[in-house]
C-alpha positions as CSV (number, residue, x, y, z in Angstrom):
1,M,-58.8,95.3,-66.2
2,T,-57.0,95.0,-62.9
3,D,-53.8,96.4,-61.3
4,T,-53.6,94.4,-58.2
5,E,-50.2,93.7,-56.7
6,T,-50.6,89.9,-57.4
7,S,-51.1,90.5,-61.1
8,M,-48.2,90.2,-63.5
9,L,-50.0,89.9,-66.9
10,D,-53.5,91.4,-67.4
11,F,-54.9,91.3,-70.9
12,R,-57.9,91.4,-73.2
13,I,-56.9,90.3,-76.7
14,V,-59.3,91.2,-79.5
15,V,-57.9,90.4,-83.0
16,E,-59.2,89.5,-86.4
17,R,-57.4,87.2,-88.9
18,G,-59.6,86.9,-91.9
19,P,-62.8,85.2,-91.0
20,F,-61.4,84.2,-87.5
21,D,-61.8,86.5,-84.6
22,L,-60.3,86.1,-81.1
23,D,-61.6,87.7,-77.9
24,V,-59.8,86.5,-74.8
25,E,-59.6,88.2,-71.4
26,A,-57.5,86.9,-68.4
27,V,-55.3,87.9,-65.5
28,I,-52.1,85.9,-64.8
29,G,-50.5,86.1,-61.3
30,V,-46.9,86.7,-60.4
31,G,-45.0,83.5,-60.9
32,E,-48.1,81.7,-62.2
33,V,-47.9,79.1,-65.0
34,V,-51.0,78.9,-67.2
35,A,-51.5,76.3,-69.9
36,V,-53.5,77.4,-73.0
37,M,-55.4,74.5,-74.5
38,G,-58.1,74.1,-77.1
39,P,-58.9,72.3,-80.4
40,N,-56.9,73.0,-83.6
41,G,-57.8,76.5,-84.8
42,A,-59.1,77.7,-81.5
43,G,-56.6,80.6,-81.4
44,K,-53.8,79.5,-79.0
45,T,-50.9,80.6,-81.2
46,T,-52.7,83.8,-82.2
47,L,-53.1,84.7,-78.5
48,L,-49.4,84.3,-77.9
49,E,-48.5,86.3,-81.0
50,A,-50.8,89.1,-80.0
51,L,-49.3,89.3,-76.5
52,L,-45.9,89.4,-78.0
53,G,-46.9,92.2,-80.3
54,S,-46.6,90.4,-83.6
55,I,-50.3,90.9,-84.3
56,P,-52.0,94.3,-83.6
57,L,-55.0,94.4,-81.4
58,R,-58.3,95.6,-82.8
59,A,-59.4,96.3,-79.2
60,G,-58.5,95.4,-75.6
61,W,-55.3,95.9,-73.7
62,V,-52.0,94.2,-72.6
63,I,-50.7,95.3,-69.2
64,L,-47.5,93.8,-67.9
65,D,-46.5,94.4,-64.2
66,G,-48.6,97.6,-64.2
67,Q,-47.3,98.9,-67.5
68,T,-49.7,99.2,-70.4
69,L,-48.0,97.8,-73.5
70,E,-50.9,98.1,-75.8
71,A,-54.4,99.6,-75.7
72,P,-55.8,100.8,-79.1
73,G,-56.9,104.4,-79.0
74,E,-55.5,104.9,-75.5
75,V,-51.7,104.6,-75.5
76,E,-49.0,104.2,-78.0
77,T,-48.2,100.6,-78.7
78,L,-44.9,99.3,-77.4
79,P,-43.0,97.3,-80.0
80,T,-42.2,93.6,-79.5
81,H,-38.5,94.1,-78.6
82,E,-39.4,96.5,-75.7
83,R,-42.1,94.4,-74.1
84,E,-40.0,92.3,-71.7
85,I,-41.9,89.2,-72.9
86,G,-39.9,86.2,-73.9
87,M,-41.0,83.6,-76.4
88,V,-39.9,80.0,-76.8
89,F,-41.0,78.6,-80.1
90,Q,-41.7,74.9,-80.9
91,D,-38.3,74.4,-82.7
92,G,-36.3,76.5,-80.3
93,L,-34.7,78.7,-83.0
94,L,-31.2,78.5,-81.5
95,F,-28.2,80.1,-83.3
96,P,-26.5,77.2,-85.1
97,H,-23.1,79.0,-85.1
98,L,-23.1,79.5,-81.3
99,N,-22.6,76.8,-78.7
100,V,-25.0,76.3,-75.7
101,L,-23.2,78.7,-73.4
102,Q,-23.0,81.4,-76.1
103,N,-26.7,81.0,-77.0
104,V,-27.7,81.5,-73.4
105,E,-25.3,84.4,-72.9
106,F,-26.7,86.1,-76.0
107,G,-30.1,86.0,-74.3
108,A,-28.6,87.4,-71.1
109,R,-27.6,90.6,-73.0
110,G,-24.7,91.2,-70.7
111,K,-26.6,90.1,-67.5
112,L,-24.5,87.0,-66.9
113,D,-25.2,86.4,-63.2
114,A,-28.1,84.1,-63.9
115,V,-26.6,82.1,-66.7
116,A,-24.8,79.4,-64.6
117,A,-27.9,79.0,-62.3
118,L,-30.1,78.5,-65.4
119,L,-27.8,75.9,-67.0
120,E,-27.7,74.0,-63.7
121,A,-31.5,74.2,-63.1
122,L,-32.3,72.9,-66.6
123,E,-29.5,70.2,-66.3
124,I,-27.6,71.5,-69.4
125,E,-24.5,72.7,-67.7
126,G,-22.6,69.7,-69.1
127,L,-23.6,70.7,-72.6
128,A,-22.1,74.2,-72.5
129,N,-19.6,73.6,-75.3
130,R,-21.9,71.7,-77.7
131,Y,-23.6,73.2,-80.7
132,P,-27.3,72.9,-81.5
133,R,-26.7,70.2,-84.1
134,E,-25.2,68.0,-81.4
135,L,-28.3,68.3,-79.1
136,S,-31.4,66.2,-78.8
137,A,-34.8,67.9,-79.3
138,G,-35.4,68.1,-75.5
139,Q,-31.9,69.6,-74.9
140,R,-32.5,72.2,-77.6
141,Q,-35.8,73.2,-75.9
142,R,-34.2,73.5,-72.5
143,V,-31.4,75.7,-74.0
144,A,-34.0,77.9,-75.7
145,L,-35.8,78.3,-72.4
146,A,-32.6,79.2,-70.6
147,R,-31.7,81.7,-73.3
148,T,-35.2,83.3,-72.9
149,L,-35.1,83.4,-69.1
150,A,-31.6,84.8,-69.1
151,A,-32.9,88.1,-70.3
152,G,-35.1,88.4,-67.2
153,P,-38.5,88.7,-68.9
154,R,-41.5,89.5,-66.8
155,A,-43.6,87.1,-68.9
156,V,-42.7,84.0,-70.9
157,L,-44.7,82.5,-73.7
158,L,-44.1,78.9,-74.9
159,D,-45.7,77.5,-78.1
160,E,-45.9,73.7,-78.0
161,P,-42.4,73.5,-76.4
162,L,-42.5,69.6,-76.0
163,A,-44.2,68.6,-79.3
164,A,-41.0,67.1,-80.8
165,L,-40.1,65.1,-77.8
166,D,-40.7,61.4,-77.2
167,I,-42.5,60.1,-74.1
168,N,-39.5,59.8,-71.9
169,G,-38.1,63.1,-73.0
170,R,-41.4,64.9,-72.4
171,A,-41.6,63.6,-68.8
172,R,-38.2,64.9,-67.9
173,A,-38.7,68.2,-69.7
174,R,-42.0,68.8,-68.0
175,R,-40.4,68.4,-64.6
176,L,-37.5,70.7,-65.4
177,I,-39.4,73.4,-67.2
178,G,-42.2,73.4,-64.7
179,D,-39.8,73.8,-61.8
180,V,-37.8,76.5,-63.4
181,L,-40.8,78.5,-64.5
182,R,-42.3,78.4,-61.0
183,S,-39.0,79.5,-59.4
184,T,-39.1,82.8,-61.3
185,A,-41.3,85.8,-60.7
186,S,-42.4,85.8,-64.3
187,A,-45.9,84.9,-65.5
188,A,-45.9,82.0,-68.1
189,L,-48.3,80.9,-70.7
190,I,-47.7,77.5,-72.4
191,A,-49.8,76.6,-75.5
192,T,-50.1,72.8,-75.7
193,H,-52.3,70.0,-77.1
194,D,-51.2,67.5,-74.4
195,P,-53.2,67.5,-71.1
196,A,-50.3,65.8,-69.4
197,D,-48.2,68.9,-70.1
198,A,-50.8,71.1,-68.5
199,L,-51.2,68.8,-65.5
200,A,-47.5,68.6,-64.9
201,M,-46.4,72.2,-65.6
202,A,-49.3,74.6,-65.1
203,D,-51.2,76.0,-62.1
204,R,-54.3,76.7,-64.1
205,V,-55.7,76.0,-67.6
206,L,-57.1,78.5,-70.0
207,V,-59.3,76.7,-72.6
208,L,-60.1,78.3,-75.9
209,E,-62.8,77.1,-78.3
210,D,-63.6,79.0,-81.5
211,G,-61.7,82.1,-80.3
212,R,-63.4,82.3,-76.9
213,V,-62.6,81.2,-73.3
214,T,-64.9,78.3,-72.3
215,Q,-63.1,77.6,-69.0
216,F,-60.2,79.1,-67.0
217,A,-59.7,77.1,-63.9
218,S,-57.5,74.8,-61.8
219,H,-57.0,71.2,-62.8
220,D,-59.3,70.0,-59.9
221,L,-62.2,72.3,-61.0
222,M,-61.9,71.2,-64.6
223,R,-61.9,67.6,-63.5
224,T,-65.0,67.9,-61.3
225,R,-66.9,70.6,-63.3
226,P,-65.9,70.5,-67.0
227,A,-67.5,73.4,-68.8
228,S,-67.9,71.8,-72.2
229,G,-67.8,68.4,-74.0
230,W,-64.3,69.2,-75.2
231,V,-63.1,70.0,-71.7
232,A,-64.7,66.8,-70.4
233,E,-62.9,64.7,-73.0
234,L,-59.6,66.6,-72.4
235,M,-59.7,65.8,-68.7
236,G,-60.4,62.1,-69.5
237,Y,-64.1,62.3,-68.9
238,S,-66.4,60.4,-71.2
239,F,-69.1,62.7,-72.5
240,L,-71.5,60.1,-74.0
241,E,-74.7,61.3,-75.7
242,G,-77.7,59.1,-75.9
243,R,-81.3,58.6,-75.1
244,G,-82.6,58.5,-71.5
245,A,-85.0,55.7,-70.6
246,G,-85.9,55.6,-67.0
247,S,-82.6,54.7,-65.2
248,I,-80.5,54.0,-68.2
249,V,-78.9,55.9,-71.1
250,I,-78.9,54.1,-74.4
251,L,-76.0,55.1,-76.7
252,G,-76.2,55.2,-80.5
253,N,-74.5,51.8,-80.7
254,G,-77.0,50.2,-78.3
255,T,-74.8,50.2,-75.3
256,E,-76.7,50.8,-72.1
257,I,-75.3,52.8,-69.2
258,S,-77.0,52.4,-65.8
259,T,-77.4,55.4,-63.6
260,A,-78.9,56.2,-60.1
261,R,-81.7,58.2,-61.7
262,H,-85.1,56.9,-62.5
263,D,-86.6,59.8,-64.5
264,L,-84.4,59.9,-67.6
265,E,-85.9,60.7,-71.0
266,G,-85.0,62.5,-74.2
267,H,-81.5,63.6,-75.3
268,V,-79.0,63.4,-72.4
269,A,-75.3,63.0,-71.9
270,A,-73.8,60.4,-69.5
271,I,-70.6,61.8,-68.0
272,I,-68.1,59.4,-66.5
273,S,-65.0,60.6,-64.6
274,P,-61.8,58.6,-65.2
275,T,-61.4,58.4,-61.4
276,A,-64.7,56.5,-61.3
277,V,-63.5,53.7,-63.5
278,A,-62.1,50.5,-61.8
279,L,-60.0,48.0,-63.7
280,Y,-59.9,44.2,-63.4
281,L,-58.1,41.4,-65.1
282,E,-61.3,39.3,-65.1
283,Q,-65.0,40.1,-65.1
284,P,-65.7,41.5,-61.6
285,S,-67.9,39.4,-59.3
286,G,-71.3,40.5,-58.5
287,S,-71.9,41.5,-62.1
288,P,-72.0,45.3,-61.7
289,R,-74.5,46.8,-64.1
290,N,-71.8,48.9,-65.8
291,S,-69.0,46.5,-66.7
292,W,-67.4,46.2,-70.1
293,P,-64.5,44.2,-71.6
294,C,-61.9,46.6,-73.0
295,R,-58.5,46.8,-74.7
296,V,-55.8,49.0,-73.2
297,E,-54.8,51.6,-75.9
298,S,-52.1,53.4,-74.0
299,I,-50.9,54.2,-70.5
300,E,-49.3,57.5,-69.5
301,F,-48.0,58.5,-66.1
302,V,-48.2,61.9,-64.5
303,H,-46.6,61.8,-61.1
304,D,-48.2,58.8,-59.3
305,I,-51.3,58.7,-61.5
306,A,-51.7,56.5,-64.6
307,R,-54.1,57.6,-67.3
308,V,-55.2,54.4,-69.0
309,S,-56.9,54.9,-72.3
310,L,-59.4,52.2,-73.1
311,R,-61.4,51.0,-76.1
312,G,-64.5,48.9,-75.4
313,P,-68.1,49.7,-76.4
314,F,-66.9,53.3,-76.5
315,S,-63.6,55.0,-75.9
316,F,-62.9,56.2,-72.3
317,S,-60.1,56.6,-69.7
318,A,-59.4,55.3,-66.2
319,D,-57.2,57.2,-63.7
320,V,-55.6,54.7,-61.4
321,T,-52.4,54.7,-59.2
322,R,-49.0,53.7,-60.6
323,S,-49.0,50.9,-58.1
324,A,-52.4,49.6,-59.3
325,V,-51.0,49.3,-62.9
326,E,-48.0,47.5,-61.5
327,E,-50.1,45.1,-59.5
328,L,-52.4,44.4,-62.5
329,G,-49.3,44.0,-64.8
330,I,-51.1,45.6,-67.7
331,R,-49.5,47.1,-70.8
332,D,-50.6,48.5,-74.1
333,G,-52.7,46.0,-76.0
334,D,-53.8,44.0,-73.0
335,H,-57.4,43.2,-72.3
336,V,-59.1,44.2,-69.1
337,W,-62.6,44.7,-67.6
338,A,-63.7,48.2,-66.6
339,S,-66.6,48.9,-64.4
340,V,-68.4,52.1,-63.1
341,K,-70.9,52.3,-60.3
342,A,-74.3,53.6,-61.4
343,T,-74.0,56.3,-58.7
344,E,-70.8,57.6,-60.4
345,V,-72.5,58.4,-63.7
346,V,-73.4,62.1,-63.9
347,I,-76.3,63.1,-66.2
348,Q,-76.5,66.3,-68.2
349,P,-79.6,67.2,-70.3
350,I,-78.8,68.3,-73.8
351,D,-81.0,70.8,-75.6
352,T,-82.0,69.5,-79.0
């Protein structure tokens, strides 16, 4: 528990829902945006609902801007409507009988000074007279966020806010939502399954697995030091289990991965960063030891980086620049060669 001036949301959430139990502790800074990620059933939505007050704590605390909202056995629990925590649900939950301006003004609760600025920042000022049924999914989510922020909450929770959007809509919404959240003094938690959402909108990522935090770190630290196999895969790393044999790792399908080591034996994992993967239209000259023909499964852009998902002797990703993709001229379904230097393969022993 902390009460530093830079802390906006300080919590330890301990709840039980049948056989599932959640125990999560974290501190979110003023104006900080944190993505909450994890496999299905890890407890992401449960965490948000407990912070909101929808699920009572068995133990722990929720402290918002120095005020204790809940701490079983210590203080009286503050109800949801008094917590100054806003929630944006996956479907937006706009009032269908109110137009955009009226929806946002309802959230403002008489504090109308910020309404015009929010409409402009989220690029929905031109939609003020439209009704929810006349909006796209992305527009509805931006209106829902504007309505929530208009109330001036100290913390904002978003549960899969971009799940219903197509690729183009997601890219635009990420930019707008991320910019608006960072411009407020509120703390924000965004539950998402999409690493591109986390990379584009969040300052740090809180990873939940089986109801526990396995990593809470910046994007860069997660890329360079993934704390689990799930985190490695999330960040585009290949976490490839196999048998060590001198300088190579032999995967279950017989694929051999060369390393800079010469002492490998037993059960190990070969970890390959997406930034270590180079792409070519033809088999690279010099016959590098780790070189495989692959099919491009998908390409997704986050700022100037392209995440290229590949399927070859195993599934893996390459992070290259947008200009590199343009120069190669590759698209979904194309065939390329991927290579990785032996020195770029990281080895992690695995206890059997």
